[in-house]
Structure formats: structure tokens, C-alpha cells
C-alpha positions in Angstrom: 0.0 0.0 0.0 1.0 3.5 -0.7 0.1 6.1 1.9 0.0 9.8 1.3 2.9 11.4 3.1 2.1 14.6 5.1 4.5 17.2 6.3 3.4 18.9 9.5 4.9 21.9 11.3 3.6 23.0 14.8 5.0 25.5 17.3 4.1 28.4 19.5 4.7 31.9 18.2 7.2 32.5 21.0 9.4 30.1 22.8 9.1 32.1 26.1 6.0 33.2 28.0 5.4 34.7 31.4 2.8 33.9 34.0 -0.6 35.4 33.0 0.3 35.7 29.3 -1.7 34.5 26.3 0.0 32.6 23.5 -0.8 31.4 20.0 -0.2 28.1 18.1 1.1 28.0 14.5 0.2 24.9 12.5 0.5 23.9 8.8 0.1 20.5 7.0 1.3 19.9 3.4 1.8 17.0 1.0 5.1 16.1 -0.7 4.4 18.7 -3.4 4.1 21.4 -0.8 0.4 21.8 -1.3 -1.8 22.4 1.7 -4.0 19.5 2.8 -7.5 20.4 4.0 -9.9 18.6 6.4 -7.2 17.3 8.7 -8.5 17.0 12.2 -6.0 18.3 14.8 -6.1 18.1 18.6 -3.7 20.3 20.6 -2.6 19.3 24.1 -0.4 21.4 26.4 1.2 20.0 29.6 3.0 22.1 32.2 6.3 21.4 33.9 4.5 19.2 36.3 3.0 17.1 33.4 -0.5 18.4 34.2 -2.8 19.2 31.2 -3.5 22.9 31.0 -5.0 23.2 27.5 -6.9 21.0 25.0 -8.6 22.2 21.8 -9.7 20.6 18.5 -9.5 22.2 15.0 -9.7 21.4 11.3 -7.3 22.6 8.6 -8.5 24.8 5.7 -7.6 24.5 2.0 -4.2 26.0 2.7 -3.5 23.3 5.3 -3.6 25.9 8.1 -5.9 26.8 11.0 -7.5 30.2 10.8 -7.6 32.1 13.1 -4.6 30.8 15.0 -5.5 28.7 18.1 -4.6 30.5 21.4 -4.0 29.5 25.0 -3.8 31.3 28.3 -1.5 30.9 31.2 -2.7 31.6 34.7 -1.0 34.3 36.9 0.2 31.5 39.2 1.1 29.0 36.5 4.1 26.7 37.3 7.4 28.0 35.7 9.5 25.7 33.5 9.2 24.0 30.2 5.8 23.2 28.7 5.1 20.5 26.0 2.7 21.2 23.1 1.5 18.0 21.3 -0.5 18.0 18.0 -2.5 14.8 17.1 -3.4 15.1 13.4 -5.9 12.6 11.8 -6.5 12.4 8.1 -8.6 10.0 5.9 -6.6 8.7 2.8 -9.0 8.1 -0.2 -6.4 5.9 -2.0 -6.1 3.4 0.8 -9.4 4.1 2.5 -7.5 4.4 5.8 -7.3 7.0 8.6 -3.8 8.4 9.0 -2.6 9.6 12.4 0.5 11.8 13.0 1.9 13.1 16.4 4.1 16.2 16.6 5.7 17.8 19.7 7.0 21.3 20.5 8.2 22.9 23.7 8.2 26.4 25.2 9.3 28.0 28.5 7.1 29.7 31.1 8.9 32.3 33.3 7.8 34.0 36.5 5.9 37.2 36.0 7.9 40.4 36.6 6.1 42.8 38.8 6.3 46.2 37.2 4.1 48.1 39.7 5.2 48.2 43.4 3.8 50.2 46.3 1.1 50.2 48.9 -2.5 51.3 48.5 -5.6 51.7 50.7 -9.3 52.4 50.4 -11.7 53.6 53.2 -15.5 53.5 53.1 -18.3 54.7 55.5 -21.9 55.8 55.2 -22.8 59.0 53.4 -24.9 60.4 56.3 -24.7 59.7 60.0 -27.2 60.9 62.6 -25.9 62.3 66.0 -27.2 60.9 69.3 -30.2 62.3 71.2 -30.6 62.4 75.0 -32.3 59.3 76.4 -31.7 57.2 73.3 -29.1 54.6 72.4 -25.9 56.1 71.1 -25.4 55.5 67.3 -22.3 53.7 66.1 -20.2 55.1 63.3 -18.5 52.4 61.2 -15.5 52.3 58.7 -14.1 49.7 56.4 -10.4 49.8 55.3 -8.8 47.7 52.5 -5.0 47.5 52.0 -3.4 46.0 48.8 -0.1 46.1 46.9 0.8 47.2 43.4 -0.4 43.9 42.0 -3.8 44.5 43.5 -3.4 41.7 46.1 -4.6 42.3 49.6 -1.8 42.6 52.1 -1.5 43.1 55.9 0.2 46.4 56.8 2.5 47.1 59.7 0.4 50.0 61.0 -3.0 51.8 60.4 -3.9 55.2 61.8 -7.4 56.6 61.3 -8.0 60.3 62.0 -11.4 62.1 61.6 -11.8 65.9 61.4 -14.9 67.9 62.3 -16.5 70.5 59.9 -14.5 73.3 61.5 -11.2 71.5 60.8 -10.6 70.5 64.4 -9.9 66.9 65.5 -13.0 64.7 66.1 -11.1 61.5 67.1 -8.0 59.4 66.2 -7.3 55.7 66.6 -4.8 53.0 65.6 -4.7 49.5 64.2 -4.7 47.9 67.6 -8.4 48.9 68.1 -9.5 47.7 64.6 -10.9 44.3 63.7 -9.2 42.2 61.1 -11.8 40.4 58.9 -9.4 38.8 56.4 -6.1 39.5 54.8 -5.8 43.2 54.1 -9.4 44.1 55.2 -10.1 45.8 58.6 -13.2 47.3 60.2 -13.5 50.0 62.8 -16.5 51.3 64.8 -16.9 54.0 67.4 -19.7 55.5 69.4 -20.6 59.1 68.3 -20.0 61.8 70.9 -23.0 63.5 72.4 -21.7 66.9 71.2 -21.3 65.8 67.6 -22.0 68.8 65.4 -23.7 68.4 62.0 -21.8 69.1 58.7 -19.2 67.6 56.4 -16.5 65.4 58.1 -13.1 64.2 56.7 -11.6 60.8 57.5 -7.9 60.2 56.8 -6.3 56.8 56.9 -2.5 56.4 57.1 -1.1 52.9 56.3 2.6 51.7 56.3 4.3 48.4 55.3 8.0 48.2 55.3 9.4 51.0 53.2 5.9 51.9 51.7 3.4 54.4 53.1 0.0 55.6 51.7 -2.8 58.0 52.6 -6.5 57.8 51.7 -9.2 60.5 52.3 -13.0 60.0 52.7 -15.6 62.7 53.2 -18.9 62.0 54.9 -21.7 64.1 56.4 -23.4 64.0 59.8 -27.0 65.2 59.7 -30.1 65.0 61.8 -33.1 63.1 60.5 -35.6 65.5 59.0 -36.1 67.7 60.9 -39.9 67.4 60.7 -42.9 69.5 61.6 -46.4 68.0 61.9 -49.8 69.7 62.1 -53.2 68.1 62.8 -56.3 69.9 61.5 -59.9 68.6 62.2 -62.3 69.4 59.4 -65.1 69.4 62.0 -65.2 69.6 65.7 -68.4 67.6 66.2 -69.2 64.2 64.9 -72.2 61.9 65.5 -72.1 58.2 66.4 -71.7 56.0 63.4 -70.1 58.7 61.3 -66.5 59.5 60.3 -64.3 62.2 61.7 -62.5 63.8 58.8 -59.1 65.4 59.4 -55.9 66.3 57.6 -52.2 65.9 58.6 -49.6 68.2 57.3 -46.0 66.9 57.3 -43.1 69.3 56.7 -39.8 67.5 55.8 -37.1 70.1 56.4 -34.3 67.6 55.6 -32.4 67.0 52.5 -33.3 63.4 51.9 -36.7 61.9 50.9 -37.9 59.1 53.2 -40.8 57.0 54.3 -42.4 57.9 57.7 -44.8 55.7 59.7 -48.0 57.5 60.6 -50.4 56.3 63.3 -53.7 57.9 64.4 -56.2 56.9 67.1 -59.2 58.1 69.1 -58.9 58.0 72.9 -60.5 59.1 76.1 -58.5 58.8 79.2 -56.7 55.5 79.1 -59.1 53.9 76.6 -58.4 53.7 72.9 -61.3 53.3 70.4 -60.5 53.6 66.7 -56.9 53.1 65.5 -55.2 53.0 62.1 -51.7 53.5 60.6 -49.7 53.5 57.4 -46.5 54.4 55.6 -46.2 57.8 53.8 -43.4 59.0 51.5 -42.2 62.5 52.4 -40.2 64.3 49.7 -37.1 66.3 50.8 -37.6 70.0 51.6 -41.4 69.9 51.0 -44.6 69.7 53.0 -47.6 67.8 52.1 -51.2 67.4 53.4 -52.8 64.0 53.8 -56.5 63.5 54.3 -57.6 60.7 56.7 -60.7 59.5 58.6 -61.4 58.0 62.0 -64.6 56.0 62.5 -66.8 56.8 65.5 -68.6 53.7 66.7 -72.3 53.7 67.1 -72.0 52.5 70.7 -69.3 55.0 71.6 -70.2 57.1 74.7 -71.0 60.7 74.1 -68.6 63.4 75.2 -65.2 64.9 74.5 -62.4 62.8 72.9 -58.8 63.2 71.7 -57.7 62.5 68.1 -54.0 61.6 68.3 -51.4 61.4 65.6 -47.9 59.9 66.0 -45.2 60.1 63.3 -42.1 57.9 63.4 -39.3 58.7 61.0 -36.2 57.1 62.5 -35.4 54.2 64.9 -33.0 56.6 66.8 -34.9 59.9 66.7 -38.0 60.3 69.0 -41.4 60.2 67.2 -43.5 63.4 66.8 -47.0 63.7 68.3 -50.0 65.9 67.7 -53.6 65.8 69.0 -56.8 67.7 69.0 -60.2 67.4 70.8 -63.6 66.9 69.4 -67.1 66.1 70.6 -69.1 62.9 69.9 -72.9 63.6 69.6 -75.8 61.1 69.6 -77.0 59.6 66.3 -79.6 61.7 64.6 -82.8 60.3 63.1 -83.2 62.4 59.9 -86.7 63.5 59.1 -87.3 65.0 55.7 -89.3 68.2 55.8 -92.7 68.0 54.2 -93.9 70.7 51.8 -97.4 71.4 50.7 -98.4 69.5 47.6 -98.1 71.3 44.2 -101.6 72.6 43.4 -102.8 73.5 39.9 -105.4 76.3 40.1 -107.8 76.8 37.1 -110.1 79.9 36.8 -113.8 79.2 36.4 -115.2 79.0 32.9 -118.7 79.1 31.5 -118.0 76.3 29.0 -114.3 76.3 28.0 -111.2 77.1 30.1 -109.6 80.5 29.7 -106.6 82.2 31.3 -103.2 80.5 32.2 -102.0 77.6 34.3 -100.4 78.7 37.6 -98.0 76.5 39.6 -97.8 77.3 43.3 -94.2 76.3 44.5 -93.3 75.5 48.1 -92.0 78.5 50.0 -88.2 78.9 49.9 -86.2 78.0 52.9 -84.5 80.7 55.0 -81.0 81.5 53.9 -78.3 80.8 56.5 -75.6 83.3 57.6 -72.7 80.9 56.6 -73.3 78.0 54.3 -71.4 76.3 51.4 -72.6 74.0 48.6 -70.8 71.7 46.1 -72.9 73.0 43.2 -71.5 71.1 40.3 -69.4 67.9 40.0 -69.1 64.6 38.2 -70.8 61.7 40.0 -69.1 59.0 37.9 -65.5 59.6 36.8 -63.9 57.1 34.5 -60.1 56.9 34.4 -57.4 54.8 32.8 -54.1 53.5 34.2 -51.2 55.9 33.3 -53.6 58.5 31.9 -53.9 62.1 33.0 -57.5 63.6 33.2 -58.8 66.8 34.6 -62.2 67.2 36.3 -63.8 70.3 37.8 -65.8 70.9 40.9 -67.8 74.1 41.5 -68.4 75.3 45.0 -70.8 78.1 45.9 -71.3 80.4 48.9 -75.0 79.9 49.6 -74.8 82.0 52.8 -75.2 85.7 53.6 -71.6 86.3 54.8 -68.2 86.0 53.2 -66.4 82.6 53.4 -62.7 82.4 54.1 -60.1 79.7 53.3 -62.4 77.6 51.1 -60.7 74.3 50.3 -61.6 71.0 48.6 -60.6 67.6 49.8 -61.0 64.1 48.3 -61.3 61.1 50.6 -61.3 57.5 49.5 -58.3 57.2 47.2 -54.5 57.8 47.7 -53.4 61.4 47.6 -50.7 60.5 45.1 -53.4 59.8 42.5 -54.5 63.5 42.2 -53.6 67.1 42.6 -56.1 69.9 43.4 -55.6 73.4 42.1 -55.8 75.9 43.5 -55.2 74.8 47.0 -57.9 77.1 48.3 -59.6 80.5 48.0 -59.0 83.1 50.6 -62.4 84.8 50.2 -65.7 83.7 48.6 -68.5 86.3 48.6 -72.2 85.4 48.9 -73.7 83.8 45.8 -70.2 83.6 44.2 -68.8 80.3 42.9 -65.2 78.9 43.0 -63.9 76.2 40.6 -61.4 73.6 41.7 -59.5 71.6 39.1 -58.7 68.0 40.0 -55.7 66.6 38.0 -56.0 62.8 38.1 -52.8 60.8 37.3 -53.5 57.1 38.0 -50.4 54.9 38.4 -49.9 52.0 36.0 -50.1 49.5 38.9 -53.4 50.8 40.3 -56.0 48.2 41.0 -58.8 48.1 38.5 -62.4 48.6 39.6 -64.7 51.1 41.4 -63.7 53.4 44.2 -66.2 55.3 46.3 -64.9 58.8 47.1 -66.2 61.8 49.1 -65.8 65.4 47.9 -65.6 67.7 50.9 -65.8 71.5 50.5 -64.7 73.2 53.7 -64.5 76.7 55.1 -63.7 76.8 58.8 -66.3 74.9 60.7 -68.8 74.5 57.8 -68.6 71.9 55.1 -70.6 70.2 52.3 -70.0 66.6 51.2 -70.9 64.8 48.0 -70.3 61.2 47.0 -68.9 60.1 43.7 -67.6 57.0 42.1 -64.2 56.6 40.3 -63.8 53.7 37.9 -60.3 52.6 36.9 -60.0 50.9 33.5 -57.2 49.0 31.9 -57.3 50.7 28.5 -58.7 53.8 26.8 -61.0 51.7 24.6 -62.7 50.2 27.7 -63.2 53.7 29.1 -64.7 55.0 25.8 -67.2 52.2 25.6 -68.3 52.8 29.2 -68.6 56.6 28.5 -70.6 55.8 25.4 -73.1 53.7 27.4 -73.3 56.5 30.0 -74.2 59.2 27.5 -76.8 56.9 25.8 -78.4 56.5 29.3 -78.2 60.3 29.8 -79.9 60.9 26.4 -82.7 58.5 27.3 -83.3 60.4 30.6 -83.2 63.7 28.7 -85.8 62.5 26.2 -88.1 61.4 29.1 -87.8 64.9 30.7 -88.5 66.5 27.3 -91.7 64.5 27.0 -92.7 65.5 30.5 -92.1 69.2 29.6 -94.2 68.8 26.4 -97.1 67.5 28.5 -96.7 70.5 30.8 -97.2 72.8 27.8 -93.6 73.9 27.3 -92.1 74.7 23.9 -89.2 72.2 23.6 -88.4 72.8 19.9 -85.0 74.3 20.6 -84.1 71.5 23.0 -85.0 68.9 20.3 -82.4 70.5 18.0 -79.8 69.6 20.6 -81.2 66.1 20.8 -80.8 65.6 17.0 -77.2 66.7 17.2 -76.5 64.5 20.2 -77.8 61.4 18.3 -75.6 62.4 15.3 -72.5 62.7 17.5 -73.2 59.3 19.1 -73.2 57.7 15.6 -69.9 59.4 14.9 -68.4 58.1 18.2 -69.5 54.5 17.3 -67.8 54.8 13.9 -64.6 56.2 15.4 -64.5 53.4 18.0 -64.9 50.8 15.2 -62.0 52.4 13.3 -59.8 52.7 16.4 -59.9 56.5 16.3 -59.8 56.8 20.1 -58.6 60.4 20.2 -61.4 61.6 17.9 -63.9 59.5 19.9 -62.7 61.2 23.1 -63.3 64.6 21.6 -66.8 63.6 20.4 -67.7 62.3 23.9 -66.7 65.6 25.4 -68.8 67.4 22.8 -71.8 65.2 23.6 -71.5 65.8 27.3 -71.4 69.5 26.6 -74.5 69.3 24.4 -76.4 67.3 27.0 -75.5 69.9 29.6 -76.7 72.7 27.3 -79.9 70.9 26.5 -80.7 70.3 30.2 -79.8 73.9 31.0 -82.2 75.1 28.2 -84.9 72.7 29.3 -84.7 73.9 32.9 -85.3 77.5 31.8 -88.4 76.7 29.7 -91.7 78.1 31.0 -95.2 76.9 30.5 -97.0 78.5 27.6 -100.0 80.6 28.4 -103.3 79.0 27.5 -105.1 81.1 24.9 -108.5 82.4 25.9 -111.4 80.9 23.9 -114.4 82.8 22.7 -117.6 81.3 24.2 -120.5 81.2 21.8 -123.8 82.2 23.3 -126.6 79.7 23.2 -128.8 81.8 20.9 -126.0 82.2 18.3 -125.4 78.5 18.4 -129.1 77.9 17.6 -129.0 80.2 14.6 -125.9 78.4 13.2 -127.6 75.1 13.6 -130.6 76.3 11.6 -128.3 77.6 8.8 -126.5 74.3 8.5 -129.8 72.3 8.2 -131.0 74.7 5.5 -127.9 74.4 3.4 -128.0 70.6 3.6 -131.6 70.5 2.3 -130.6 72.8 -0.6 -127.7 70.6 -1.6 -129.8 67.5 -1.6 -132.4 69.1 -3.9 -129.8 70.4 -6.4 -128.3 66.9 -6.5 -131.6 65.4 -7.5 -132.0 68.0 -10.2 -128.4 67.2 -11.5 -127.4 70.8 -11.1 -124.2 70.0 -9.3 -121.0 70.9 -11.2 -119.0 68.1 -12.7 -116.4 66.4 -10.5 -113.6 66.8 -13.0 -112.4 70.2 -11.8 -111.9 68.8 -8.3 -109.4 66.1 -9.5 -106.9 68.8 -10.5 -106.2 70.0 -6.9 -105.9 66.3 -5.9 -103.1 66.0 -8.5 -101.4 69.0 -7.1 -101.6 67.4 -3.7 -99.8 64.3 -5.1 -97.1 66.6 -6.5 -96.7 68.3 -3.2 -96.4 64.9 -1.5 -93.5 64.0 -3.9 -91.8 67.2 -3.0 -92.0 66.6 0.7 -88.3 65.6 1.2 -87.3 69.1 0.1 -89.7 70.5 2.7 -88.0 68.3 5.3 -84.6 69.6 4.3 -85.9 73.1 4.6 -87.1 72.4 8.1 -83.8 70.8 9.0 -82.0 73.9 7.6 -84.2 76.1 9.9 -83.3 74.0 12.9 -79.6 74.2 12.2 -79.8 78.0 11.7 -81.6 78.3 15.0 -79.0 76.1 16.7 -76.2 78.4 15.4 -78.1 81.4 16.9 -78.3 79.5 20.3 -74.6 78.7 20.2 -73.7 82.3 19.4 -75.9 83.5 22.3 -74.4 81.0 24.8 -70.9 81.9 23.7 -71.6 85.6 24.2 -73.1 84.9 27.6 -70.1 82.7 28.4 -72.2 79.7 29.1 -70.0 77.5 26.9 -66.2 77.8 26.3 -64.7 79.2 23.1 -63.3 75.7 22.2 -66.6 74.0 22.6 -68.3 76.7 20.6 -65.9 76.4 17.7 -66.2 72.6 17.6 -70.0 72.5 17.7 -70.3 75.4 15.2 -68.0 73.6 12.8 -70.2 70.4 13.0 -73.4 72.3 12.5 -72.0 74.3 9.5 -70.8 71.1 7.8 -74.3 69.7 8.0 -75.8 73.0 6.8 -73.6 72.9 3.7 -74.8 69.4 2.8 -78.5 70.5 3.2 -77.9 73.6 1.1 -76.6 71.4 -1.7 -79.6 69.2 -1.6 -82.0 72.2 -1.7 -80.4 73.5 -4.9 
């Protein structure tokens, strides 16, 4: 048999390497003609000076008989020094003999100890950024340091000496200590702790560590700050000083964080009388640095709680070292009240007397108005059902009115039932509100993305001193804007049905509802547009349409509430003698007609067919008459919009959007009328 002879060369690119170096292997396989042989399988093995295998890899030669890229190997930083042996085991399948050929080749290289080019001694020191000084009567806080020493190679080493010196903010010595009072944790790592002095001032401190080892010495500096937690101020404000059994005591807590760091504080509140505690609750609250915030809370008064004076107590804990802050206020618990609704005289409709047919106008006698209080407040306008989406910002308005006879001061609005981080009320309050004047509060809702879905019952509280008005509302949190829009669409459809019922009632009462019906037509048209936009995923457009429809419903209801009953026209009463003469004339004419009929004197029927044809033609032209009526309605609607804009009943933006919609419809009708 004749085997193909292969010529193999294998070596490292250098015959000397140092600990931690990386080397490369050169390999080439050729036949007797010097042509590279491909598809040769090669396994490289490297053994160190102790004959331990440190590297194994497998490769295949290319068409040039080489390996690309060059194989590489790495030496550890603590690799044994001496001569290493590189072995290549090449395996090749010979087509001529149908045999596998195997060839071993060896090469050696030397590994030398690594030369240290960086010498010296280094140190690091770490401590907390902020430390709190001790307070009388509490455990003394411990200040701690960690010190690491290492050489030029980065290896931890134990020093001969360590001295730690700390300077106060004024530059004077705070304390100094040596290595003998430090705790060795492992090679090169030491810890040190010391009780803070009672007269420790606040401010920036400087720690200096001095380390020596043989001929080497190093210094390391570390700055840190000593500060007091907070400081904090806390105020408790009762929204009312009297509360009945079975009701809630509403109050606010204002927390002022005067410190430079935001942190959570633990707030506790409870109702007490003497040594007995009744209602109790607590929770964590985040207090941003250098700001104050007001939190609304409630305390429940039990139905069986004895009557009398109680304390509402608030405790705020912000540090396990610093003492907590306390605040309290007194209030009175009153007996439960059985509410009896006042009865008014029934509405009476008085008709004047008529001889045979009613004349005059219908008069409604309303119940007498209640006497106006000196100081009173009313939440006049608000949204009872608010729909919100996670991560979406929405603004709602609440209108508060002074319904008393005297000026109101410090008028504020509070929301109870949801976290205060979900909303922001602007303005915070009105200093003065005159009688019959209104104040508008804007609630900017910003629901977090992790808020729980569902309904939340909230209470709106308008407060001025010791008087308040409360209204209940429902907030619904939705997952997406599409879900919200579908829910809003159902709500406005329900509102439209209720509006149509009220319109029918007004019609039966004798009111002219023609102008209101114009709004109803436009509302129905807008609802169709909303449904189309939802089908086409035009959520932004649908949102605008819903806002327009709500505005239209409000305008229609406002207009409906201002309608008055039309006066009943007086009817002329025919005297009995005149009625008798008319009856005789009718009988005489009837007899004459019958006689003429028998004498065939009646005119032919043909002429009467012509007006009937004209009536048919008018019936065919009826659609144009409908368009003309629709045109009149739209023109009247433009007049109403213009009037409401001038009277500032609607906003300029709402006026422009509704006017644009009406004008577009008007153009279409004008084309059909031409």
C-alpha cells in the first residue's frame, strides 16, 4: 500500500512566555508537493512542567493546510514555571487506501515567572454618606468604617500599621485611633467602629487613613456628612369639631420635611378618652425632601361609643433613633340623629272658572323657599361618575358656591377614599368667597400603572372653617382607553334617554321644547360618529366627540330647565242663541244641496281632480320641505350657540367645535336644496 505522506509543522509563536500571558499556536500541513491539505483534524494538548494538562482544543485545517484564526491558549497568573510541551495529534482520511492516518508532533516552550512592574502600597476607606448624631435618652449610634489595603499587583496585604483620623466640619480633630483597636476580617481588610459623641455637630467630616508596610506608606481620604433626620414638623387639622355616632371624623395631617433626603415615615392615628383607645389605624407615607404635604384621613366613630369629648391623636415615626412626633386635638361625639325629611305642601294647579271652555293660564304654586343661613357652602356642580385609565392624566372640575349671607374664608376642597398621590387639586384654596359667588377647583388625576382596577367610592368635601358640604362620587379605573370610551358611550346613551323622558314631560306640561329637540338631534348624530370612530380605532377623535356630547347634554338640560309653561289662549264662548241660529243655517244648506243633487245641477267632479293631482305633486316634493325644516333647525342652533358663547355659558373651544359640526351639516343640506 502507498500512503499519502504529510509534512506537518507545529510550534508556538514564541518560545518564552510569562505567568498570566496569552500565547498562539502556529500549524500547517502539506503533502510532498508542498500543497496544503484540508480537512485534517487536529487536537492540541499542552502539559505544564508538572505534566498536568493545562490546555486542550480541536481544530480542522483549511484549504491551505492551516488553521484560521490561529489557536490560542492562556497561562494563569500562578502557572508553574518551567518547560511546557505542546502536542498535536493530526488525523487524516486517505482516499487511496481508505484508511485513517494519524501523526503526532511535539513542540516545547518555556514559562517564566511574571515580573512585577508596579510596586507600592494602596488603601481604600468607606463609610456611610450620612450619619445621625445621638439624642438624649436614646441609644448612642455607632459610626463604622471599612479599610482595605493592597499592593501594586492588587493583592490584599496586611500592613505594619494603620492610623485613622477624623476631622470635624470646623477642621478640628474629632477622634483618632490606631490598628490595635481595629478588627481584622481577612487579609488586608479591617473594620473599625466608634460611638458618636453627644456633642457631635452636623456638617461635612473628613476621614484620613495612614497605612505603612516596610518601606511603603500611603494616605487615603474619605468625606462624609453628619446630619439630623428631618427635621420634621407636623400639624393636625380637624375638618369638623363635632361628629355623630356611626359617622367618620375627617381630618388632615400636614407633614413638613425640612431635611435634604426623601424618606418614608410611619403615621399612626387613634381616638382616645382617658386610658381607653377606640378607633386606631396606621400606614407608611413618603415625604419628599424640603417639601410639605397634606394627607386626608378619617377616623370612625362607633355607634355605641359614649358621648362626650375625645382626643384624636397622631404619631409620626421617621427614625429608629430619633424620637417620634406627636399631635392631638379634641372633638365632641354627639348622639345619632334620626333624619326626618321636611314636608312641603303639595303642588296645586289652580284653574279659573269658565262658563263652557277654560280660559286664562295655568299657575303652579311652588313651596316657600327655605330661609338663607348666615354661613353656608354647597358643592354645586361635580361629576358623580368619573372614568379613568391607568397611566392616563385627566382633569375634572368641581364648582363650590357660597350659599350663605356672609363671606367665606379659606375655602378648600378635599377628596377622601383614594391615595393622595393619584390626584392634585388646584388651586389649594380660595382666601375669600363672597355670597352667591362660585369657585372652581380643578382635579388633575394621574393614575399609576399598577393601580387596582375597579370602582372606588370617594367623598368630595368643600370646607370653610367649621362649615362643610359633602358629595359622594364613584371613580372607575379601566385597563385601557378603549374600555373607558365604551363605558362613557353607554353613560351618554343613558343620559340621552333620561333627557328625552324629561322633554316628553315638559311637552305635556305645555312647554315649547323645539329648541331642545335641536340639541337632541345633534347628540344622536354625534353618538353615531363616536361609534364609527371606535370601530375604526380613532380613540382620540372619539374622546373629543364624547366631550362634545356631554357638553351638548348639559346645554340641553340647562335650556330645558329655563323653559316656561306657555299661556293657555282664551277661547271665545259662543252664546246659546247664536249656536241655535248656526244650527238652523247648517240644516237649510244641507236641504238645498240634496235638492240640487236630484236636479243634476251639481257641477261636474272633473275640476276637483286637478287640486288632488297638485296634492300628489306636493307629496312627492315633501323631502325638500324636510330639508328646509332641517335647515331652519340648524340655523336656530347656530343662533343659540352664538348666544351661549356671548353669555359665556360655553367655552370658546366647545363653541368652535360645535359650530364647525353644524356648519358642515348646513352645507350638505344647502346642496340638496339647490
